[in-house]
Backbone as CSV, one residue per row, in Angstrom:
resi,resn,N_x,N_y,N_z,CA_x,CA_y,CA_z,C_x,C_y,C_z
1,MET,-45.197,-150.581,-84.747,-44.332,-149.643,-84.051,-44.955,-148.255,-84.143
2,THR,-45.076,-147.589,-83.030,-45.685,-146.263,-83.024,-44.726,-145.211,-83.586
3,ILE,-45.322,-144.095,-83.964,-44.596,-142.966,-84.533,-44.727,-141.783,-83.574
4,THR,-43.629,-141.068,-83.363,-43.655,-139.851,-82.555,-43.350,-138.664,-83.451
5,VAL,-44.176,-137.640,-83.317,-43.962,-136.390,-84.039,-43.550,-135.357,-83.000
6,THR,-42.382,-134.774,-83.178,-41.947,-133.692,-82.285,-42.002,-132.393,-83.073
7,VAL,-42.514,-131.367,-82.389,-42.666,-130.058,-83.014,-42.051,-129.013,-82.087
8,PRO,-40.735,-128.793,-82.193,-40.091,-127.761,-81.381,-40.217,-126.377,-82.033
9,TYR,-40.490,-125.390,-81.201,-40.570,-123.997,-81.639,-39.314,-123.295,-81.152
10,PRO,-38.409,-122.902,-82.073,-37.146,-122.283,-81.665,-37.348,-121.052,-80.784
11,ASN,-36.430,-120.881,-79.858,-36.440,-119.747,-78.937,-35.609,-118.624,-79.563
12,THR,-36.140,-118.054,-80.619,-35.449,-117.005,-81.365,-35.575,-115.676,-80.619
13,PRO,-34.464,-114.993,-80.360,-34.552,-113.695,-79.671,-35.494,-112.733,-80.393
14,GLY,-36.374,-112.098,-79.619,-37.316,-111.131,-80.169,-38.559,-111.737,-80.781
15,SER,-38.655,-113.067,-80.791,-39.833,-113.698,-81.386,-41.031,-113.590,-80.446
16,LYS,-42.216,-113.776,-81.009,-43.420,-113.783,-80.177,-43.912,-115.213,-80.041
17,PHE,-44.509,-115.496,-78.895,-45.137,-116.791,-78.664,-46.247,-116.566,-77.647
18,ASP,-47.487,-116.664,-78.094,-48.648,-116.472,-77.232,-48.987,-117.813,-76.584
19,MET,-48.447,-118.026,-75.390,-48.607,-119.306,-74.705,-50.075,-119.603,-74.400
20,ASP,-50.836,-118.592,-74.014,-52.257,-118.817,-73.712,-52.995,-119.328,-74.944
21,TYR,-52.779,-118.691,-76.093,-53.423,-119.133,-77.328,-52.976,-120.558,-77.664
22,TYR,-51.680,-120.808,-77.558,-51.152,-122.138,-77.874,-51.814,-123.213,-77.024
23,LEU,-51.854,-122.981,-75.716,-52.402,-123.989,-74.801,-53.923,-124.115,-74.912
24,ASP,-54.612,-122.979,-75.017,-56.076,-123.006,-74.968,-56.740,-123.239,-76.323
25,THR,-56.114,-122.797,-77.399,-56.762,-122.857,-78.704,-56.064,-123.825,-79.663
26,HIS,-54.753,-123.664,-79.832,-54.055,-124.496,-80.811,-54.058,-125.968,-80.402
27,LEU,-53.728,-126.250,-79.160,-53.708,-127.658,-78.743,-55.096,-128.285,-78.798
28,GLU,-56.119,-127.492,-78.538,-57.493,-127.995,-78.668,-57.793,-128.341,-80.128
29,LEU,-57.349,-127.480,-81.048,-57.520,-127.746,-82.475,-56.805,-129.036,-82.875
30,VAL,-55.571,-129.200,-82.423,-54.813,-130.418,-82.734,-55.556,-131.647,-82.223
31,GLY,-56.030,-131.587,-80.987,-56.766,-132.717,-80.416,-58.030,-133.031,-81.189
32,LYS,-58.759,-131.988,-81.603,-59.991,-132.180,-82.365,-59.691,-132.803,-83.724
33,CYS,-58.662,-132.316,-84.397,-58.324,-132.822,-85.727,-57.779,-134.243,-85.695
34,TRP,-56.949,-134.536,-84.718,-56.337,-135.864,-84.641,-57.296,-136.885,-84.046
35,GLY,-58.174,-136.438,-83.155,-59.192,-137.305,-82.575,-58.625,-138.575,-81.958
36,GLU,-59.309,-139.673,-82.215,-58.923,-140.963,-81.634,-57.616,-141.508,-82.196
37,LYS,-57.148,-140.922,-83.280,-55.887,-141.381,-83.879,-54.682,-140.971,-83.046
38,LEU,-54.888,-140.014,-82.144,-53.810,-139.525,-81.292,-53.690,-140.428,-80.063
39,ILE,-52.565,-141.133,-79.937,-52.337,-142.003,-78.783,-52.022,-141.172,-77.554
40,SER,-51.145,-140.181,-77.724,-50.799,-139.298,-76.609,-50.281,-137.981,-77.159
41,ALA,-50.398,-136.961,-76.320,-49.902,-135.636,-76.691,-49.364,-134.965,-75.441
42,GLN,-48.296,-134.238,-75.614,-47.656,-133.541,-74.505,-47.024,-132.272,-75.050
43,ALA,-47.108,-131.209,-74.288,-46.405,-129.976,-74.626,-45.473,-129.664,-73.462
44,ILE,-44.209,-129.390,-73.776,-43.231,-129.072,-72.735,-42.617,-127.708,-73.042
45,LYS,-42.378,-126.929,-72.003,-41.849,-125.578,-72.141,-40.379,-125.561,-71.742
46,GLY,-39.533,-125.012,-72.619,-38.115,-124.883,-72.302,-37.907,-123.844,-71.214
47,ILE,-37.146,-124.212,-70.188,-36.920,-123.268,-69.089,-35.442,-123.011,-68.799
48,ALA,-34.556,-123.883,-69.249,-33.137,-123.705,-68.924,-32.284,-124.654,-69.750
49,THR,-30.976,-124.453,-69.647,-29.976,-125.379,-70.181,-28.973,-125.636,-69.057
50,PRO,-28.057,-126.575,-69.226,-27.064,-126.796,-68.171,-26.221,-125.552,-67.868
51,ASP,-26.063,-124.678,-68.857,-25.322,-123.428,-68.667,-26.332,-122.330,-68.338
52,PRO,-26.350,-121.827,-67.111,-27.353,-120.828,-66.721,-27.345,-119.558,-67.576
53,SER,-26.259,-119.288,-68.280,-26.212,-118.085,-69.107,-26.744,-118.323,-70.530
54,THR,-27.097,-119.569,-70.840,-27.607,-119.916,-72.167,-29.090,-120.234,-72.081
55,PRO,-29.923,-119.513,-72.839,-31.358,-119.801,-72.807,-31.663,-121.128,-73.495
56,PRO,-32.817,-121.708,-73.196,-33.174,-122.969,-73.855,-33.314,-122.762,-75.360
57,PRO,-32.952,-123.752,-76.160,-33.017,-123.588,-77.613,-34.445,-123.554,-78.157
58,TYR,-35.406,-124.084,-77.389,-36.789,-124.120,-77.842,-37.708,-123.537,-76.777
59,GLN,-38.709,-122.763,-77.239,-39.707,-122.208,-76.332,-40.638,-123.313,-75.843
60,VAL,-41.106,-124.105,-76.793,-42.050,-125.185,-76.523,-41.723,-126.326,-77.471
61,VAL,-41.951,-127.558,-77.007,-41.861,-128.734,-77.866,-43.144,-129.528,-77.673
62,ALA,-43.846,-129.777,-78.762,-45.013,-130.657,-78.730,-44.542,-132.064,-79.081
63,ILE,-45.076,-133.052,-78.371,-44.707,-134.453,-78.591,-46.003,-135.228,-78.794
64,LEU,-46.190,-135.753,-79.993,-47.429,-136.428,-80.358,-47.118,-137.854,-80.791
65,GLN,-47.966,-138.798,-80.392,-47.761,-140.188,-80.795,-48.985,-140.716,-81.525
66,VAL,-48.712,-141.423,-82.624,-49.755,-142.096,-83.394,-49.304,-143.524,-83.686
67,GLU,-50.241,-144.322,-84.149,-49.997,-145.747,-84.344,-48.988,-146.064,-85.444
68,SER,-49.034,-145.292,-86.538,-48.169,-145.620,-87.677,-47.973,-144.397,-88.570
69,LEU,-47.041,-144.518,-89.491,-46.806,-143.457,-90.462,-48.026,-143.274,-91.367
70,ASP,-48.709,-144.365,-91.691,-49.925,-144.266,-92.505,-50.999,-143.447,-91.798
71,VAL,-51.178,-143.682,-90.503,-52.163,-142.918,-89.727,-51.763,-141.449,-89.709
72,LEU,-50.494,-141.179,-89.482,-50.012,-139.798,-89.476,-50.277,-139.127,-90.820
73,ASN,-49.960,-139.810,-91.909,-50.190,-139.241,-93.237,-51.671,-138.964,-93.484
74,ASP,-52.548,-139.850,-93.019,-53.992,-139.623,-93.148,-54.409,-138.344,-92.431
75,VAL,-53.918,-138.171,-91.200,-54.259,-136.980,-90.418,-53.721,-135.728,-91.108
76,LEU,-52.477,-135.779,-91.553,-51.879,-134.609,-92.198,-52.566,-134.269,-93.513
77,ASN,-52.952,-135.282,-94.275,-53.655,-135.018,-95.527,-55.006,-134.370,-95.277
78,GLU,-55.679,-134.794,-94.231,-57.010,-134.282,-93.935,-56.980,-132.937,-93.202
79,HIS,-56.049,-132.756,-92.262,-56.084,-131.586,-91.387,-54.786,-130.782,-91.339
80,GLY,-53.770,-131.192,-92.052,-52.474,-130.522,-91.965,-52.534,-129.040,-92.276
81,ALA,-53.237,-128.654,-93.321,-53.306,-127.241,-93.697,-53.968,-126.410,-92.598
82,GLU,-55.008,-126.950,-91.982,-55.702,-126.233,-90.908,-54.808,-126.055,-89.687
83,ILE,-54.122,-127.120,-89.308,-53.255,-127.057,-88.129,-52.066,-126.130,-88.379
84,LEU,-51.381,-126.321,-89.488,-50.229,-125.478,-89.804,-50.644,-124.028,-90.040
85,GLY,-51.832,-123.827,-90.588,-52.329,-122.482,-90.834,-52.631,-121.708,-89.562
86,ASP,-52.787,-122.408,-88.449,-53.073,-121.757,-87.169,-51.801,-121.249,-86.483
87,ILE,-50.650,-121.729,-86.879,-49.387,-121.380,-86.207,-49.137,-119.871,-86.162
88,PRO,-49.360,-119.111,-87.245,-49.124,-117.660,-87.163,-50.016,-116.938,-86.141
89,ASN,-51.065,-117.596,-85.661,-51.926,-116.985,-84.646,-51.266,-116.922,-83.273
90,PHE,-50.195,-117.709,-83.065,-49.552,-117.676,-81.748,-48.043,-117.463,-81.783
91,THR,-47.410,-117.587,-82.942,-45.961,-117.368,-82.986,-45.521,-116.888,-84.362
92,ASP,-44.375,-116.232,-84.376,-43.786,-115.813,-85.643,-42.533,-116.624,-85.979
93,VAL,-42.301,-117.714,-85.264,-41.187,-118.606,-85.600,-41.730,-119.825,-86.331
94,GLU,-40.894,-120.401,-87.156,-41.283,-121.606,-87.878,-40.872,-122.831,-87.060
95,PRO,-41.820,-123.700,-86.743,-41.448,-124.889,-85.973,-40.627,-125.852,-86.822
96,VAL,-39.874,-126.679,-86.125,-39.137,-127.771,-86.750,-39.984,-129.018,-86.510
97,ILE,-40.332,-129.728,-87.564,-41.180,-130.909,-87.399,-40.355,-132.136,-87.731
98,GLN,-40.296,-133.049,-86.769,-39.569,-134.302,-86.985,-40.512,-135.467,-86.743
99,ILE,-40.475,-136.433,-87.649,-41.255,-137.653,-87.524,-40.273,-138.773,-87.226
100,SER,-40.518,-139.494,-86.127,-39.572,-140.501,-85.669,-40.268,-141.828,-85.422
101,GLU,-39.529,-142.899,-85.660,-40.010,-144.233,-85.324,-39.559,-144.555,-83.910
102,ASN,-40.478,-145.009,-83.085,-40.142,-145.373,-81.701,-39.418,-146.720,-81.711
103,LEU,-38.264,-146.747,-81.089,-37.446,-147.963,-81.098,-37.562,-148.787,-79.821
104,GLY,-38.056,-148.201,-78.787,-38.147,-148.971,-77.548,-38.925,-148.254,-76.491
């Protein structure tokens, strides 16, 4: 059963988020570090909610898939500090990281 890692970046008022750096540099770093262990990766940008007066709760959500929790742990043990250490280069918010088992 594959594992999905979601990394939402909260849309905190007044926060910074350098989208160009995120797309051009951070995602490239993630791809390089995860290499062939990464089944798929997607970044989605929050643009709205059902209530037009309410902003989206997240600026960006990264969605990453790997084969198993063991593979994920291997990647995080080897490259986690480098990847997480790059986050302050593009945002001042702390991402929420969730690891999920794919059920279907």
